[in-house]
PDB file of N, CA, C and O in Angstrom, chain B, residues numbered from 101:
ATOM      1  N   MET B 101     -88.231  25.642  -7.425  1.00  0.00           N
ATOM      2  CA  MET B 101     -87.323  25.525  -6.068  1.00  0.00           C
ATOM      3  C   MET B 101     -88.151  24.660  -5.181  1.00  0.00           C
ATOM      4  O   MET B 101     -87.549  23.775  -4.573  1.00  0.00           O
ATOM      5  N   ASN B 102     -89.313  24.765  -5.028  1.00  0.00           N
ATOM      6  CA  ASN B 102     -90.247  24.073  -4.074  1.00  0.00           C
ATOM      7  C   ASN B 102     -90.374  22.676  -4.390  1.00  0.00           C
ATOM      8  O   ASN B 102     -90.390  21.860  -3.468  1.00  0.00           O
ATOM      9  N   LEU B 103     -90.481  22.249  -5.778  1.00  0.00           N
ATOM     10  CA  LEU B 103     -90.562  21.141  -6.196  1.00  0.00           C
ATOM     11  C   LEU B 103     -89.158  20.415  -5.817  1.00  0.00           C
ATOM     12  O   LEU B 103     -89.269  19.491  -5.011  1.00  0.00           O
ATOM     13  N   ILE B 104     -88.083  20.657  -6.207  1.00  0.00           N
ATOM     14  CA  ILE B 104     -86.831  20.289  -5.699  1.00  0.00           C
ATOM     15  C   ILE B 104     -86.896  20.071  -4.179  1.00  0.00           C
ATOM     16  O   ILE B 104     -86.524  18.932  -3.898  1.00  0.00           O
ATOM     17  N   ARG B 105     -87.223  20.748  -3.192  1.00  0.00           N
ATOM     18  CA  ARG B 105     -87.386  20.690  -1.851  1.00  0.00           C
ATOM     19  C   ARG B 105     -88.196  19.562  -1.466  1.00  0.00           C
ATOM     20  O   ARG B 105     -87.835  18.836  -0.539  1.00  0.00           O
ATOM     21  N   ASN B 106     -89.344  19.342  -2.152  1.00  0.00           N
ATOM     22  CA  ASN B 106     -90.313  18.661  -1.872  1.00  0.00           C
ATOM     23  C   ASN B 106     -89.808  17.041  -2.303  1.00  0.00           C
ATOM     24  O   ASN B 106     -90.108  16.016  -1.690  1.00  0.00           O
ATOM     25  N   TYR B 107     -89.171  17.121  -3.229  1.00  0.00           N
ATOM     26  CA  TYR B 107     -88.745  15.882  -3.839  1.00  0.00           C
ATOM     27  C   TYR B 107     -87.477  15.405  -2.728  1.00  0.00           C
ATOM     28  O   TYR B 107     -87.560  14.257  -2.289  1.00  0.00           O
ATOM     29  N   ARG B 108     -86.612  16.048  -2.390  1.00  0.00           N
ATOM     30  CA  ARG B 108     -85.720  15.829  -1.481  1.00  0.00           C
ATOM     31  C   ARG B 108     -86.162  15.412  -0.087  1.00  0.00           C
ATOM     32  O   ARG B 108     -85.673  14.508   0.589  1.00  0.00           O
ATOM     33  N   ASN B 109     -87.200  16.244   0.243  1.00  0.00           N
ATOM     34  CA  ASN B 109     -88.081  15.651   1.651  1.00  0.00           C
ATOM     35  C   ASN B 109     -88.587  14.265   1.389  1.00  0.00           C
ATOM     36  O   ASN B 109     -88.408  13.356   2.200  1.00  0.00           O
ATOM     37  N   TRP B 110     -89.194  14.113   0.299  1.00  0.00           N
ATOM     38  CA  TRP B 110     -89.977  12.904  -0.017  1.00  0.00           C
ATOM     39  C   TRP B 110     -88.813  11.553  -0.029  1.00  0.00           C
ATOM     40  O   TRP B 110     -89.101  10.406   0.312  1.00  0.00           O
ATOM     41  N   ARG B 111     -87.452  12.014  -0.508  1.00  0.00           N
ATOM     42  CA  ARG B 111     -86.276  11.176  -0.590  1.00  0.00           C
ATOM     43  C   ARG B 111     -86.031  10.576   1.017  1.00  0.00           C
ATOM     44  O   ARG B 111     -86.075   9.387   1.332  1.00  0.00           O
ATOM     45  N   ARG B 112     -85.770  11.702   1.910  1.00  0.00           N
ATOM     46  CA  ARG B 112     -85.421  11.539   3.041  1.00  0.00           C
ATOM     47  C   ARG B 112     -86.293  10.666   3.783  1.00  0.00           C
ATOM     48  O   ARG B 112     -85.936   9.759   4.535  1.00  0.00           O
ATOM     49  N   TYR B 113     -87.535  11.039   3.490  1.00  0.00           N
ATOM     50  CA  TYR B 113     -88.643  10.200   4.417  1.00  0.00           C
ATOM     51  C   TYR B 113     -88.620   8.695   3.886  1.00  0.00           C
ATOM     52  O   TYR B 113     -88.692   7.738   4.657  1.00  0.00           O
ATOM     53  N   ARG B 114     -88.519   8.575   2.551  1.00  0.00           N
ATOM     54  CA  ARG B 114     -88.427   7.131   2.103  1.00  0.00           C
ATOM     55  C   ARG B 114     -87.134   6.373   2.762  1.00  0.00           C
ATOM     56  O   ARG B 114     -87.276   5.260   3.267  1.00  0.00           O
ATOM     57  N   ALA B 115     -86.003   6.963   2.734  1.00  0.00           N
ATOM     58  CA  ALA B 115     -84.839   6.471   3.234  1.00  0.00           C
ATOM     59  C   ALA B 115     -85.161   6.186   4.678  1.00  0.00           C
ATOM     60  O   ALA B 115     -84.997   5.058   5.143  1.00  0.00           O
ATOM     61  N   THR B 116     -85.587   7.124   5.345  1.00  0.00           N
ATOM     62  CA  THR B 116     -85.971   6.708   6.904  1.00  0.00           C
ATOM     63  C   THR B 116     -86.741   5.640   7.156  1.00  0.00           C
ATOM     64  O   THR B 116     -86.518   4.814   8.041  1.00  0.00           O
ATOM     65  N   VAL B 117     -87.713   5.630   6.344  1.00  0.00           N
ATOM     66  CA  VAL B 117     -88.776   4.352   6.559  1.00  0.00           C
ATOM     67  C   VAL B 117     -88.063   3.115   6.104  1.00  0.00           C
ATOM     68  O   VAL B 117     -88.264   2.086   6.749  1.00  0.00           O
ATOM     69  N   SER B 118     -87.273   3.090   5.096  1.00  0.00           N
ATOM     70  CA  SER B 118     -86.648   1.624   4.739  1.00  0.00           C
ATOM     71  C   SER B 118     -85.879   1.539   5.709  1.00  0.00           C
ATOM     72  O   SER B 118     -85.982   0.419   6.209  1.00  0.00           O
ATOM     73  N   GLU B 119     -84.985   2.318   6.346  1.00  0.00           N
ATOM     74  CA  GLU B 119     -84.028   1.861   7.365  1.00  0.00           C
ATOM     75  C   GLU B 119     -84.720   1.629   8.591  1.00  0.00           C
ATOM     76  O   GLU B 119     -84.265   0.718   9.282  1.00  0.00           O
ATOM     77  N   LEU B 120     -85.641   2.199   8.985  1.00  0.00           N
ATOM     78  CA  LEU B 120     -86.304   1.635  10.204  1.00  0.00           C
ATOM     79  C   LEU B 120     -86.996   0.229   9.835  1.00  0.00           C
ATOM     80  O   LEU B 120     -86.898  -0.634  10.708  1.00  0.00           O
ATOM     81  N   ASN B 121     -87.633  -0.090   8.740  1.00  0.00           N
ATOM     82  CA  ASN B 121     -88.374  -1.090   8.525  1.00  0.00           C
ATOM     83  C   ASN B 121     -87.311  -2.405   8.491  1.00  0.00           C
ATOM     84  O   ASN B 121     -87.702  -3.551   8.716  1.00  0.00           O
ATOM     85  N   ARG B 122     -85.868  -2.057   8.166  1.00  0.00           N
ATOM     86  CA  ARG B 122     -84.922  -3.062   8.229  1.00  0.00           C
ATOM     87  C   ARG B 122     -84.657  -3.548   9.595  1.00  0.00           C
ATOM     88  O   ARG B 122     -84.100  -4.644   9.659  1.00  0.00           O
ATOM     89  N   LEU B 123     -84.978  -2.886  10.826  1.00  0.00           N
ATOM     90  CA  LEU B 123     -84.619  -3.125  12.115  1.00  0.00           C
ATOM     91  C   LEU B 123     -85.793  -4.283  12.563  1.00  0.00           C
ATOM     92  O   LEU B 123     -86.922  -4.420  12.091  1.00  0.00           O
ATOM     93  N   SER B 124     -85.166  -5.018  13.577  1.00  0.00           N
ATOM     94  CA  SER B 124     -86.097  -6.111  14.069  1.00  0.00           C
ATOM     95  C   SER B 124     -86.950  -5.431  15.052  1.00  0.00           C
ATOM     96  O   SER B 124     -86.620  -4.276  15.321  1.00  0.00           O
ATOM     97  N   ASN B 125     -88.115  -5.982  15.716  1.00  0.00           N
ATOM     98  CA  ASN B 125     -89.068  -5.500  16.455  1.00  0.00           C
ATOM     99  C   ASN B 125     -88.383  -5.215  17.716  1.00  0.00           C
ATOM    100  O   ASN B 125     -88.734  -4.210  18.335  1.00  0.00           O
ATOM    101  N   ARG B 126     -87.384  -6.017  18.217  1.00  0.00           N
ATOM    102  CA  ARG B 126     -86.315  -5.663  19.485  1.00  0.00           C
ATOM    103  C   ARG B 126     -85.825  -4.502  19.254  1.00  0.00           C
ATOM    104  O   ARG B 126     -86.061  -3.686  20.145  1.00  0.00           O
ATOM    105  N   GLU B 127     -85.155  -4.086  18.273  1.00  0.00           N
ATOM    106  CA  GLU B 127     -84.316  -3.056  17.881  1.00  0.00           C
ATOM    107  C   GLU B 127     -85.337  -1.875  18.098  1.00  0.00           C
ATOM    108  O   GLU B 127     -85.120  -1.043  18.979  1.00  0.00           O
ATOM    109  N   LEU B 128     -86.307  -1.814  17.394  1.00  0.00           N
ATOM    110  CA  LEU B 128     -87.431  -0.680  17.537  1.00  0.00           C
ATOM    111  C   LEU B 128     -87.700  -0.639  18.859  1.00  0.00           C
ATOM    112  O   LEU B 128     -87.718   0.468  19.397  1.00  0.00           O
ATOM    113  N   ASN B 129     -87.947  -1.766  19.603  1.00  0.00           N
ATOM    114  CA  ASN B 129     -88.628  -1.471  20.754  1.00  0.00           C
ATOM    115  C   ASN B 129     -87.621  -0.743  21.841  1.00  0.00           C
ATOM    116  O   ASN B 129     -88.016  -0.069  22.792  1.00  0.00           O
ATOM    117  N   ASP B 130     -86.251  -1.010  21.516  1.00  0.00           N
ATOM    118  CA  ASP B 130     -85.075  -0.414  22.231  1.00  0.00           C
ATOM    119  C   ASP B 130     -84.917   1.261  21.963  1.00  0.00           C
ATOM    120  O   ASP B 130     -84.471   2.126  22.717  1.00  0.00           O
ATOM    121  N   LEU B 131     -85.408   1.355  20.719  1.00  0.00           N
ATOM    122  CA  LEU B 131     -85.431   2.988  20.358  1.00  0.00           C
ATOM    123  C   LEU B 131     -86.965   3.459  20.890  1.00  0.00           C
ATOM    124  O   LEU B 131     -87.297   4.642  20.809  1.00  0.00           O
ATOM    125  N   GLY B 132     -87.612   2.723  21.283  1.00  0.00           N
ATOM    126  CA  GLY B 132     -88.831   3.218  21.639  1.00  0.00           C
ATOM    127  C   GLY B 132     -90.048   3.413  20.631  1.00  0.00           C
ATOM    128  O   GLY B 132     -91.075   4.066  20.820  1.00  0.00           O
ATOM    129  N   ILE B 133     -89.710   2.755  19.627  1.00  0.00           N
ATOM    130  CA  ILE B 133     -90.710   3.244  18.418  1.00  0.00           C
ATOM    131  C   ILE B 133     -91.403   1.646  17.988  1.00  0.00           C
ATOM    132  O   ILE B 133     -90.745   0.613  17.864  1.00  0.00           O
ATOM    133  N   SER B 134     -92.555   1.755  17.851  1.00  0.00           N
ATOM    134  CA  SER B 134     -93.498   0.537  17.232  1.00  0.00           C
ATOM    135  C   SER B 134     -93.573   0.625  15.708  1.00  0.00           C
ATOM    136  O   SER B 134     -93.653   1.686  15.089  1.00  0.00           O
ATOM    137  N   ARG B 135     -93.536  -0.703  15.115  1.00  0.00           N
ATOM    138  CA  ARG B 135     -93.699  -0.704  13.575  1.00  0.00           C
ATOM    139  C   ARG B 135     -94.816   0.155  13.338  1.00  0.00           C
ATOM    140  O   ARG B 135     -94.602   0.759  12.287  1.00  0.00           O
ATOM    141  N   SER B 136     -95.963   0.498  13.866  1.00  0.00           N
ATOM    142  CA  SER B 136     -96.854   1.419  13.265  1.00  0.00           C
ATOM    143  C   SER B 136     -96.471   2.775  13.487  1.00  0.00           C
ATOM    144  O   SER B 136     -97.127   3.608  12.863  1.00  0.00           O
ATOM    145  N   ASP B 137     -95.505   3.216  14.276  1.00  0.00           N
ATOM    146  CA  ASP B 137     -95.197   4.482  14.262  1.00  0.00           C
ATOM    147  C   ASP B 137     -93.925   5.024  13.377  1.00  0.00           C
ATOM    148  O   ASP B 137     -93.363   6.108  13.527  1.00  0.00           O
ATOM    149  N   ILE B 138     -93.610   4.007  12.419  1.00  0.00           N
ATOM    150  CA  ILE B 138     -92.558   4.241  11.576  1.00  0.00           C
ATOM    151  C   ILE B 138     -92.731   5.476  10.556  1.00  0.00           C
ATOM    152  O   ILE B 138     -91.800   6.189  10.182  1.00  0.00           O
ATOM    153  N   PRO B 139     -93.978   5.599  10.199  1.00  0.00           N
ATOM    154  CA  PRO B 139     -94.392   6.832   9.254  1.00  0.00           C
ATOM    155  C   PRO B 139     -94.126   7.936   9.701  1.00  0.00           C
ATOM    156  O   PRO B 139     -93.448   8.793   9.133  1.00  0.00           O
ATOM    157  N   TYR B 140     -94.854   8.046  11.212  1.00  0.00           N
ATOM    158  CA  TYR B 140     -94.885   9.384  11.993  1.00  0.00           C
ATOM    159  C   TYR B 140     -93.263   9.755  12.210  1.00  0.00           C
ATOM    160  O   TYR B 140     -92.771  10.814  11.820  1.00  0.00           O
ATOM    161  N   VAL B 141     -92.642   8.872  12.787  1.00  0.00           N
ATOM    162  CA  VAL B 141     -91.246   9.106  13.024  1.00  0.00           C
ATOM    163  C   VAL B 141     -90.472   9.666  11.824  1.00  0.00           C
ATOM    164  O   VAL B 141     -89.795  10.690  11.916  1.00  0.00           O
ATOM    165  N   ALA B 142     -90.600   8.933  10.663  1.00  0.00           N
ATOM    166  CA  ALA B 142     -90.128   9.306   9.623  1.00  0.00           C
ATOM    167  C   ALA B 142     -90.555  10.784   8.977  1.00  0.00           C
ATOM    168  O   ALA B 142     -89.727  11.510   8.426  1.00  0.00           O
ATOM    169  N   ARG B 143     -91.640  11.047   9.088  1.00  0.00           N
ATOM    170  CA  ARG B 143     -92.208  12.466   8.695  1.00  0.00           C
ATOM    171  C   ARG B 143     -91.583  13.383   9.716  1.00  0.00           C
ATOM    172  O   ARG B 143     -91.125  14.426   9.248  1.00  0.00           O
ATOM    173  N   LYS B 144     -91.470  13.198  11.062  1.00  0.00           N
ATOM    174  CA  LYS B 144     -90.467  14.025  12.070  1.00  0.00           C
ATOM    175  C   LYS B 144     -89.352  14.257  11.516  1.00  0.00           C
ATOM    176  O   LYS B 144     -89.004  15.432  11.407  1.00  0.00           O
ATOM    177  N   ALA B 145     -88.615  13.338  11.088  1.00  0.00           N
ATOM    178  CA  ALA B 145     -87.126  13.273  10.974  1.00  0.00           C
ATOM    179  C   ALA B 145     -86.910  14.020   9.737  1.00  0.00           C
ATOM    180  O   ALA B 145     -85.801  14.539   9.613  1.00  0.00           O
ATOM    181  N   SER B 146     -87.861  14.188   8.692  1.00  0.00           N
ATOM    182  CA  SER B 146     -87.449  14.780   7.565  1.00  0.00           C
ATOM    183  C   SER B 146     -87.402  16.288   7.484  1.00  0.00           C
ATOM    184  O   SER B 146     -87.024  16.839   6.450  1.00  0.00           O
TER     185      SER B 146
END
């Protein structure tokens, strides 16, 4: 069960990173996120 949970968390993390990477720098700035913060924000969202 733990393996399945870890896989789902990883998929959510990757989806969040991909979605944030598609945003422009201006859109990220409007959200208060810098490009270097994306992995951190994605981990917190998972």
